Structures are given as structure tokens and as C-alpha cells.
C-alpha positions as CSV (number, residue, x, y, z in Angstrom):
1,M,0.2,0.0,0.1
2,T,1.1,3.8,-0.9
3,R,0.0,7.0,-0.2
4,P,0.7,10.3,-1.6
5,S,2.2,11.7,1.7
6,E,5.2,11.4,3.7
7,D,6.3,8.2,4.9
8,R,5.7,7.6,8.5
9,H,6.6,4.0,8.7
10,G,10.4,3.1,9.3
11,A,12.3,0.8,7.6
12,D,11.4,-2.2,9.5
13,G,7.6,-1.4,8.9
14,T,7.0,-0.5,12.2
15,Q,5.0,2.8,13.2
16,A,7.8,6.1,12.9
17,D,7.3,9.0,15.5
18,V,4.7,11.2,14.4
19,T,6.0,14.3,15.9
20,P,5.6,17.3,13.6
21,T,8.5,18.3,11.3
22,P,9.6,21.3,12.4
23,G,8.0,22.7,8.8
24,E,4.5,21.4,10.1
25,K,5.4,23.8,13.7
26,S,6.2,26.4,11.5
27,N,3.5,26.4,9.1
28,K,0.6,26.0,12.5
29,S,2.8,28.8,14.1
30,D,2.2,31.4,11.0
31,R,-1.5,30.6,10.9
32,F,-1.7,31.2,14.8
33,S,0.2,34.6,13.9
34,K,-1.7,35.3,11.8
35,I,-4.7,34.7,14.0
36,M,-3.4,36.7,16.4
37,T,-2.3,40.0,14.5
38,A,-5.8,39.8,13.5
39,V,-7.3,40.0,17.0
40,G,-4.6,42.4,17.8
41,F,-5.5,44.4,14.9
42,M,-9.1,44.8,16.1
43,N,-8.1,45.3,19.4
44,W,-6.0,48.3,18.2
45,L,-8.9,50.2,16.3
46,R,-11.1,49.4,19.5
47,L,-8.6,51.5,21.5
48,I,-8.3,54.6,18.6
49,A,-12.4,54.7,19.1
50,L,-12.5,54.8,22.5
51,G,-9.6,57.4,22.2
52,I,-11.6,59.5,19.5
53,L,-14.8,59.2,21.8
54,L,-13.1,60.2,25.1
55,V,-11.5,63.3,23.2
56,S,-14.8,63.9,21.2
57,C,-17.1,64.3,25.0
58,V,-14.4,66.4,26.6
59,A,-14.1,68.5,23.8
60,V,-18.2,69.0,23.8
61,V,-18.1,69.2,27.4
62,V,-15.5,71.4,28.4
63,P,-17.2,74.3,26.7
64,L,-20.8,73.5,27.6
65,V,-19.2,73.6,31.4
66,S,-18.0,77.1,30.9
67,Q,-21.6,78.0,30.3
68,G,-23.1,76.8,33.5
69,F,-24.7,74.0,35.5
70,T,-27.5,73.4,33.7
71,P,-25.5,72.0,30.6
72,A,-22.8,71.1,32.1
73,L,-25.3,68.4,34.3
74,L,-27.1,67.4,31.2
75,T,-24.1,66.8,28.9
76,V,-21.7,65.2,31.6
77,P,-23.2,62.5,32.5
78,T,-24.3,61.4,29.3
79,A,-20.4,61.3,28.3
80,L,-19.6,59.2,31.0
81,V,-22.1,56.7,30.4
82,L,-20.6,56.3,26.6
83,L,-17.6,56.1,27.9
84,L,-18.0,53.5,30.2
85,S,-20.0,51.7,28.0
86,M,-17.4,51.5,25.6
87,C,-14.8,50.7,28.5
88,I,-16.9,47.8,29.7
89,K,-17.6,46.4,25.7
90,I,-13.8,46.4,25.5
91,F,-12.3,45.1,28.6
92,V,-15.1,43.5,30.4
93,M,-17.2,41.6,27.6
94,R,-16.7,39.1,25.0
95,S,-19.2,37.9,22.9
96,F,-21.7,40.1,20.8
97,R,-24.3,38.7,22.4
98,Q,-23.1,40.1,25.8
99,K,-23.0,43.3,24.3
100,I,-26.7,43.6,22.9
101,A,-27.9,45.8,26.1
102,W,-25.0,47.9,26.1
103,Y,-25.7,49.1,22.3
104,V,-29.2,50.1,23.0
105,I,-27.7,52.2,25.8
106,D,-25.7,53.1,23.3
107,S,-28.3,54.5,20.8
108,V,-30.3,56.4,23.8
109,F,-27.6,57.9,25.6
110,L,-26.0,58.9,22.0
111,A,-29.0,60.7,21.0
112,L,-29.3,62.2,24.4
113,F,-25.8,63.4,23.7
114,T,-26.7,64.9,20.4
115,V,-29.7,66.7,22.0
116,F,-27.0,68.0,24.9
117,S,-24.1,68.4,23.0
118,G,-25.8,71.5,20.9
119,W,-27.2,73.1,24.1
120,N,-26.7,76.9,23.6
121,D,-28.8,80.2,23.6
122,E,-28.9,80.3,19.4
123,S,-29.4,76.9,18.5
124,I,-28.3,73.3,18.9
125,V,-28.4,72.7,14.9
126,S,-25.5,75.9,14.3
127,S,-23.2,74.3,17.3
128,N,-20.1,73.4,15.5
129,S,-19.5,70.9,18.1
130,Y,-23.0,69.5,17.0
131,S,-21.8,69.5,13.9
132,Y,-18.8,67.8,13.9
133,L,-17.7,66.4,17.3
134,S,-21.7,64.8,18.2
135,Y,-21.5,62.6,15.0
136,L,-17.6,61.9,15.9
137,C,-19.2,60.0,18.8
138,Y,-21.1,58.1,16.5
139,L,-18.2,57.0,14.5
140,S,-16.4,55.5,17.5
141,V,-19.2,53.5,19.0
142,F,-20.4,52.4,15.5
143,T,-16.7,51.3,15.2
144,E,-17.0,49.3,17.9
145,F,-20.1,47.8,17.3
146,Y,-19.0,46.7,13.4
147,L,-15.7,45.0,14.7
148,S,-18.1,43.3,16.9
149,S,-21.2,42.3,15.1
150,P,-21.2,38.4,13.8
151,T,-23.0,39.6,10.5
152,L,-23.2,42.7,8.1
153,R,-26.8,42.4,8.7
154,D,-26.6,43.5,11.7
155,S,-24.3,46.2,11.4
156,G,-26.7,47.4,8.9
157,I,-29.8,47.6,11.8
158,M,-27.5,49.0,13.8
159,F,-26.8,52.1,11.1
160,A,-30.2,52.7,10.0
161,C,-31.4,52.9,13.2
162,N,-29.1,55.5,14.9
163,L,-29.4,57.0,11.3
164,V,-33.1,57.4,11.9
165,I,-32.4,58.6,15.6
166,Y,-29.8,61.7,14.3
167,T,-32.1,62.9,11.5
168,V,-34.9,62.7,13.8
169,I,-33.4,65.0,16.4
170,Y,-31.6,67.0,13.5
171,G,-34.8,68.0,12.1
172,V,-36.7,68.7,15.5
173,G,-33.7,70.5,16.4
174,A,-34.0,72.5,13.3
175,G,-38.1,73.0,13.8
176,I,-37.9,73.8,17.2
177,N,-35.3,76.8,16.6
178,H,-37.1,78.3,13.4
179,E,-34.3,77.2,11.5
180,F,-35.8,75.9,8.0
181,A,-34.9,79.8,6.8
182,T,-31.3,78.2,6.4
183,A,-32.2,75.1,5.3
184,F,-29.3,74.9,2.6
185,D,-26.9,75.6,5.4
186,I,-29.0,72.5,7.6
187,T,-29.1,70.1,4.5
188,S,-25.7,70.4,3.6
189,R,-24.3,69.8,7.2
190,Y,-26.9,67.1,7.7
191,F,-25.5,65.3,4.6
192,V,-21.8,65.7,5.7
193,A,-22.8,63.9,8.6
194,L,-25.0,61.6,6.4
195,I,-21.9,61.0,4.1
196,V,-19.5,60.3,6.6
197,L,-21.6,58.0,8.7
198,T,-21.9,56.0,5.2
199,L,-19.0,55.8,3.9
200,H,-17.7,55.0,7.6
201,F,-20.3,52.1,7.8
202,I,-19.3,50.6,3.6
203,M,-15.7,50.7,4.9
204,F,-16.2,49.1,8.0
205,G,-18.4,46.4,6.6
206,F,-16.6,45.3,3.7
207,A,-13.3,44.8,5.9
208,M,-15.0,43.1,8.6
209,T,-16.9,41.1,5.6
210,V,-13.2,40.0,4.6
211,S,-12.2,39.5,7.9
212,R,-14.8,37.3,8.7
213,K,-14.6,35.0,5.3
214,N,-10.6,34.8,6.0
215,R,-11.7,33.4,9.7
216,Q,-13.6,31.2,8.3
217,I,-11.4,29.9,5.6
218,E,-8.8,30.2,8.5
219,A,-11.5,27.7,10.7
220,N,-12.2,25.6,7.7
221,M,-8.2,25.2,7.1
222,R,-7.4,24.3,10.7
223,E,-10.4,21.4,10.2
224,L,-8.7,19.9,7.3
225,E,-5.7,19.9,9.0
226,E,-7.2,17.9,11.8
227,S,-9.1,15.7,9.7
228,R,-6.2,15.2,7.5
229,N,-4.5,14.6,11.0
230,E,-7.2,11.8,11.6
231,L,-6.7,10.4,8.3
232,L,-3.0,9.7,8.3
233,R,-3.6,8.0,11.7
234,A,-6.4,5.9,10.9
235,Y,-3.9,4.7,7.7
236,D,-1.0,4.7,9.8
237,K,-3.1,1.7,12.1
238,L,-4.2,0.2,8.7
239,E,-1.1,-0.2,6.9
240,E,0.3,-1.4,10.1
241,A,-2.9,-4.3,10.2
242,T,-2.1,-4.8,6.7
243,V,1.4,-5.0,6.9
244,I,1.1,-7.8,10.0
245,E,-1.6,-10.1,8.3
246,E,0.4,-9.8,5.2
247,R,3.2,-11.3,7.0
248,N,1.1,-13.5,9.2
249,R,-0.2,-15.0,5.5
250,I,3.5,-15.4,4.5
251,S,4.3,-17.3,7.6
252,K,1.9,-19.4,7.1
253,E,2.3,-19.8,3.3
254,I,5.9,-20.8,4.2
255,H,4.9,-23.1,7.2
256,D,2.4,-25.0,4.7
257,T,4.5,-25.6,1.7
258,A,7.7,-25.3,2.5
259,G,7.7,-27.1,5.4
260,H,5.7,-29.8,4.0
261,S,8.4,-30.0,0.9
262,L,11.6,-30.4,3.8
263,T,9.0,-33.0,5.1
264,T,8.9,-34.9,1.5
265,V,12.5,-34.5,0.5
266,I,13.9,-36.5,3.9
267,M,11.1,-39.0,3.2
268,Q,12.7,-39.3,-0.5
269,T,16.3,-39.0,0.6
270,E,15.6,-41.5,3.2
271,A,13.7,-44.3,0.9
272,A,16.4,-43.8,-1.6
273,K,19.3,-44.4,0.8
274,L,17.4,-48.0,1.3
275,L,16.9,-49.0,-2.6
276,V,20.2,-47.8,-3.3
277,D,21.1,-51.2,-3.4
278,K,17.8,-53.5,-4.1
279,D,16.4,-51.0,-7.0
280,P,19.2,-48.4,-8.0
281,E,16.7,-46.9,-10.8
282,E,14.2,-46.5,-7.9
283,A,16.7,-44.7,-5.8
284,K,17.7,-42.8,-8.7
285,R,14.2,-41.3,-9.1
286,R,13.6,-41.2,-5.1
287,I,16.5,-38.4,-5.5
288,S,16.0,-36.8,-8.6
289,A,12.1,-35.9,-6.7
290,A,13.6,-35.2,-3.6
291,N,16.0,-32.6,-5.8
292,L,13.0,-31.3,-7.4
293,Q,11.2,-30.9,-4.3
294,A,13.9,-28.9,-2.4
295,K,14.6,-26.9,-5.7
296,T,10.7,-25.9,-5.3
297,C,11.2,-25.5,-1.7
298,L,13.9,-23.0,-2.1
299,E,11.9,-20.9,-5.2
300,Q,9.0,-20.7,-2.2
301,M,11.4,-19.1,-0.1
302,R,13.2,-16.5,-2.4
303,M,9.3,-15.9,-3.3
304,S,8.4,-14.8,0.8
305,V,11.4,-13.2,1.0
306,H,10.8,-11.0,-2.3
307,L,7.8,-10.3,-0.3
308,L,9.0,-8.9,2.6
309,S,11.6,-7.2,1.3
310,G,9.3,-5.6,-1.1
311,R,11.3,-6.1,-4.4
312,H,9.6,-7.2,-7.3
313,E,10.9,-9.7,-10.0
314,N,11.7,-8.2,-13.8
315,T,10.0,-11.1,-15.3
316,T,7.0,-12.1,-17.0
317,L,4.4,-14.8,-16.0
318,K,5.4,-16.6,-19.6
319,E,9.4,-15.7,-18.8
320,Y,8.7,-16.9,-14.9
321,L,7.0,-20.1,-16.0
322,E,9.2,-21.3,-18.7
323,G,11.9,-21.0,-16.1
324,I,10.5,-23.0,-13.4
325,L,10.3,-25.9,-16.6
326,E,13.5,-25.1,-17.8
327,E,15.0,-25.5,-14.5
328,T,13.2,-28.9,-13.8
329,A,14.1,-30.7,-16.9
330,D,17.9,-29.3,-16.7
331,G,17.8,-31.0,-12.7
332,T,15.7,-34.4,-13.7
333,G,16.2,-35.2,-17.4
334,L,12.2,-34.6,-18.0
335,T,10.8,-34.1,-21.4
336,I,8.2,-31.3,-20.8
337,R,6.3,-29.7,-23.3
338,S,4.9,-26.4,-22.8
339,K,2.5,-23.8,-24.7
340,I,1.9,-20.6,-22.7
341,D,0.1,-17.8,-23.1
342,D,1.2,-14.0,-22.3
343,I,-0.9,-13.3,-19.8
344,K,-0.8,-10.8,-16.5
345,L,-2.3,-11.8,-13.5
346,N,-2.3,-10.0,-9.9
347,D,0.5,-11.5,-7.6
348,E,-1.5,-14.1,-5.8
349,A,-2.6,-15.4,-9.1
350,E,0.8,-15.4,-10.1
351,R,2.0,-17.2,-7.0
352,F,-0.6,-19.6,-7.3
353,L,0.2,-21.1,-11.0
354,A,3.6,-21.2,-10.3
355,N,3.4,-23.4,-7.3
356,T,0.9,-25.7,-8.8
357,L,2.8,-26.0,-11.5
358,R,6.2,-27.2,-9.2
359,E,3.6,-29.1,-6.7
360,G,2.1,-31.3,-10.0
361,I,6.0,-31.9,-11.8
362,A,7.1,-32.7,-8.2
363,N,4.1,-35.5,-7.7
364,G,4.3,-36.3,-11.5
365,I,7.7,-38.2,-10.2
366,R,7.1,-38.7,-6.6
367,H,3.7,-41.0,-7.2
368,G,3.3,-41.8,-10.6
369,N,7.3,-42.1,-11.5
370,S,6.4,-39.3,-14.9
371,T,9.4,-39.1,-17.3
372,A,7.3,-36.5,-19.9
373,F,4.9,-33.6,-19.1
374,L,2.9,-31.5,-21.2
375,F,1.6,-28.0,-19.8
376,E,-0.4,-25.4,-21.3
377,L,-1.5,-22.0,-19.9
378,K,-4.5,-20.1,-22.0
379,D,-6.1,-17.0,-22.0
380,K,-9.3,-17.8,-22.6
381,G,-10.7,-14.3,-22.2
382,N,-13.4,-15.0,-19.6
383,Y,-11.3,-17.0,-18.2
384,V,-7.8,-18.3,-17.6
385,E,-6.6,-22.4,-17.9
386,F,-4.0,-24.0,-16.1
387,L,-3.6,-27.9,-17.8
388,L,-1.1,-30.0,-16.5
389,S,-0.8,-33.5,-17.3
390,D,1.8,-36.7,-17.4
391,N,2.6,-40.1,-18.6
392,G,3.0,-41.8,-15.5
393,T,0.9,-44.8,-14.0
394,G,-1.7,-42.9,-12.9
395,A,-4.6,-43.5,-10.1
396,D,-7.6,-45.5,-9.9
397,M,-9.7,-42.0,-8.7
398,K,-12.8,-44.6,-7.2
399,T,-10.4,-44.9,-4.4
400,F,-7.7,-41.8,-4.6
401,K,-7.5,-39.2,-1.7
402,E,-6.2,-35.9,-2.2
403,G,-3.5,-35.3,-0.2
404,F,-2.1,-32.2,1.6
405,G,-1.1,-30.8,-1.4
406,L,-4.0,-31.1,-4.0
407,S,-6.2,-30.4,-1.2
408,G,-4.6,-26.9,-0.8
409,M,-4.6,-26.3,-4.6
410,R,-8.1,-26.7,-4.4
411,A,-8.7,-24.6,-1.8
412,K,-6.6,-22.0,-2.9
413,A,-8.4,-22.2,-6.3
414,E,-11.7,-21.8,-4.7
415,S,-10.3,-18.6,-2.5
416,L,-9.7,-17.3,-6.4
417,G,-13.1,-17.6,-7.4
418,G,-11.4,-20.6,-9.8
419,M,-12.0,-24.4,-10.0
420,I,-9.5,-27.1,-10.1
421,H,-10.5,-30.8,-11.4
422,F,-8.0,-34.0,-11.0
423,S,-8.1,-36.6,-13.4
424,S,-6.3,-39.9,-14.3
425,E,-6.7,-43.3,-15.0
426,K,-4.8,-46.6,-14.2
427,D,-1.2,-46.1,-16.4
428,E,-3.2,-43.5,-18.3
429,G,-1.2,-40.8,-16.4
430,F,-2.2,-37.7,-14.2
431,E,-3.9,-34.4,-15.4
432,I,-4.5,-31.0,-13.5
433,L,-7.1,-28.6,-15.2
434,L,-7.4,-25.5,-13.3
435,S,-9.9,-22.5,-14.2
436,L,-9.3,-18.6,-12.8
437,P,-11.7,-16.1,-13.5
438,S,-10.7,-12.7,-15.7
439,G,-10.8,-11.1,-12.0
440,V,-7.3,-12.3,-11.7
441,K,-5.8,-10.3,-14.6
442,R,-3.7,-7.7,-14.2
443,Q,-5.1,-4.0,-15.1
444,E,-3.7,-2.2,-17.3
445,G,-1.3,0.7,-16.1
446,K,-2.1,-0.5,-12.4
447,H,0.7,-2.1,-10.0
448,E,0.2,-3.6,-7.0
449,D,2.4,-3.0,-3.8
450,K,3.9,-6.3,-2.3
451,S,5.0,-4.4,0.8
């Protein structure tokens, strides 16, 4: 099994340390720094808004205090409430829901402060403090609201409500003081305030919308990173379980096939020792069979080592099977005819066919005294056909019992979705006919990982 991400296993297949690399730590640190920088910047904006509110209130209150007790009595408490509200929202309250009541208080006291800040004997509309300083207070309070508001809709509601209040107060003040004669000045001054407040809303609304989107993207990225790490951990566990399962399978295969082969070699050599004087020819055949069985065992061990080390053989199935036949013929003097189609099968099916070929030849020599074999491997389209027959003494199928090797062949064939059939007649040799479905064929462009 392979994955596109970094390898988290050691050379021995054990799980390696999954501690984040310096690069991963750096990326997380950068993201954290960006978040903290954004939060810090907004807090600085809140402090600036508080400073502007403080300066504006002082600039309005000080001249009014000099006018007497009544203007100061009306304006100073209102300014103090606005400043207190701003401080509580910045330094005490953390969530927007907690601040809602204070925003309502802000709207009320902003309206009062707007009225009281224009206190003089002439006009609340023509007052310079009213014209300029009063809506600086609006800008300060709105700034903190926009920075805390979770949605643009909430910001718009706050802006609209206070704009209506501001407009009503402005118009009522003009009517009370009979200043409609100076409508041009009143309208110009009002629209200056309107434009400034509107631009302020648009600027902060756009900026906070972008900021919220960025925070959402950052949150999604963190979730994706956490999901990725969870997937990697799950993959590590799956890969480890797969490695253990594969090793257990190979161990069982070594135990079943190689162990059986070595037992057969011992039995053949022991029998050859007993027959070397009585029947030299039979002893030679026994030794040849033992030699072939030993080679089969060695090849099986090599295949298992190849699987464990993850190395791949640079040979096709046809070349591999032809090599087995040539090696067998050279070592025993047997006559072997073959016809092998060039077929690409998956690794498990290829191992099974190679083992079946070796086991079938070894059985023919050992049990049937065979001297010639015919082997065919054909691609039938919907299935693959394997045929191995010999000229040995054969067997009576009525009394024939499958041994360990043949029963293992049948079980393996069925596990691959195929069928195997053994046939023989007395003195007519033995035949193995195996069929495997097309599903065992290797797909073009796909390579299996044997590790």
C-alpha cells in the first residue's frame, strides 16, 4: 500500500514517530500568528475608537461646563455613560450577545448626547460641536459595534436605527429653533454627516465581511488539517494491520508449503538410502524427486523473501513459468512440452500458478514415476485455463484421496473464485485442470504493491 503523503514508517515496517516536523510546526505557528495579528489589530482599532470618543466628549463637554450648571448637568453624565459603556464592551464583555444591552444604551445616550451637545442660547443646529464632534461620537461607537458584529446584517440594522434617530433629532432641533430659513446650511451639514457615517459603514462593513470570511477560511483550514491528521493516523493503523496480516499470511504459506516440501525431501532421501542397493533406478528417481522438491522449497522461500523485502521480479509470468520448466528439465532429465500464453495476472494468482506447477511436477515424479509432462496456460477471455498432464502410472480415482498438496490447491483455487479438477486412469497418467476467472488478470496501467 502506498500513499501520496510522507512516509511515517521506518525501514523495518514499524510505525515511526508522528511528531510534527519543523515545517509543520512553522505552518501552524504562522497561522496562529495571523490569527493573533488580526485579533490584535481589531483590539487596537477599538482602543483608537475609545480614544476618539474620549477626545470628542471632552471637546464637547468642556465648553458647555463653562456655560453654567445646567449644560454640564445634562452633558457630563451622558458622556460618562458612553465612555463607561465603551470601556465595558472593550475590556469586560467578550461575546456579541453580552454587548447587545450596552448597544441599546449607546443608541439612547448617543441621542441624548446629540441633543445636549448643541446646548446654547442660539441654536443646537448651528453649534460647531453639534455639527462635527457629535457624529465623531457616533463613528466611535459604530466602529466598536462593527468590529464585534457577527454579520453585516446586524451592522446594517445598527447603522439604520441610529441614522433615523440622528435624522429625527436633527430635524426636530431645526424645527424647534425655527431654522428652516437656513435650510441650505442645515441640509448641507446634515448630508456631510450622512455621507461620513455611510462611508464609515461601507468601509467597515466591507472590511469586516472580508475579515469574517478569512476567519472562516482559517477555521476550515484548521478543520481540514485536523481531519487530515486523523486520516493519516487511521491510515497508519490500517497500514500496520495490513503489514501484520501479510506477514502472517506469508508465515503460514512458508509453514504449509515449505514445511511440507522439506518433509517430503527427507522422506524421499530416506527411501533412496534403503533402495540404493536393491533398486538403483528407483533410488535415482527418488533422489531426483527430492532434488526437485528441494528446489521448489527454495524457490518458495525466495518468493516469500521477495514479498517481505518489497522487491519485484522483472520477469513476465510466461518467462517465470518457462524458467521453472527449464530448471526442472535440466535437473531431472524430464521431457516437458509447453504452450504458455503471455498473460498478466495479479501477484496472488501468479504465485498460485507457479506453486501449482511445481507441486504438480513433483507429485508426478514422486507418485507416478513420470518422465514426460505437458503444460499449457491459455487465456480463454472470460477465464484462464491451466493444464498439466504427465505419462505416469496414474491412479484409480475411485479410491483416490487428495493429499495435503492437492487439497491445498483446491482450497486456494476456490479462494480465487476458480475451480480445479483432478483426473486419472490406471497407467494413463495424471491431469490437473485449473480454471481461474478473468478477475485475476492484472489491469493495464495498475501496479500492485507487494510490501
